[in-house]
Steps between C-alpha positions, in 0.01 A plus 500: 500500500791736574622483140143573386490818711830612364390435136177685575682803641746514208217461249304767676787742482563414132132570430501839682816614325359389161179679577691821593698483174174441306338805664807710410475374142129582484533849651802603302306442174169645615451772241200669662727570796752674262224706340361603840838601630574698181172678527519583868863622465447688172803317366425564130468871550809512725713313245351680200348193337150410390320235696512280194877538474547428867281192481685377197838547669362301795371217280843474339669458845255239616507304171881498525497358850254234386742414211247602246752731333882523481548867598334808649537720195210737463461851367244755593456882531658636810477875564411566140783287354478147366779303679592165628352456845767291676869577514793258508527492880130417530540226238788342693309516829196332337723211393585445869127535593396246239766252620376549859138449396579184304694354797208582734261319263732201486523484884123534522448207261755279683341580831155427362618158374663435835174590679292269289755221546506544875124512547448199274756305704310593817167412350600150396705433816266640764163539322300510828726764656543693177257786574666562838846477355397738218368759749806474731738522201335807364490654847872457544580619150275801541645595835854482365424713199280746696804595707685599185194677350422683823860619525492615144168691561636678812826591330326622184248706702774653714743595223398376155790664315756323720305174461481533123869594464614202707266269307685595180841461661396151609376378164723696261879507475528845341356849538317520164178539701614848612338715234516873456148653500634781284583259216310186574136460388472169675566636849233764432260228389566309820574736795551373848127531583414265214716217640390572858140451397585182304694351795207553743255368236713190478507454878125549535427262210735236637344531850156449352599204280703328777207549739258341254729202437540442875128542561439237224741262679321555834160437328635176350617384841161568657318316225729206545439502874 
């Protein structure tokens, strides 16, 4: 039974991390969020672009990250002049961002496979105890991850700029993410407030999804009982 509890806890942690990465994936490509942030922050007017041009530049970025295109080349009118939207530094940074995104997706998929394998092993080994093991595994996995998520939320709320800067230093081995707002359209498209709202949207969405998953496990255990 001890090995079953260990497998359940590991599988529960795998599931919660995979769920978090899935929520990140969903939120980062939620176009209505982008449009709302652009509208509320008057980004198009501030940059000197039309809303159509701003949305097109955004679509190019998201399609690039999803590997639907090979580059982020796009031209539009900016401050009365037709020009390329993204400069060379931004292009190099987006290569790093795309690599990070693809690694996150790979990790998510591996964890999802590990979760399925672990829970299937538990189901066929301890079928009668499976609902209880499932609930306990999810509880341990959720508690472990909630510590990290709660720390992230507190740090981001207290000093988001410091949090966001250190996030980049953690995941990138260069300073290409340090963009000049006087020359970079990208940094004006996505100011600090944009990412702060996205981070807290991710945290809220994950808390909701994780709570529903755990509630479903509790319901399954009660039905079994």
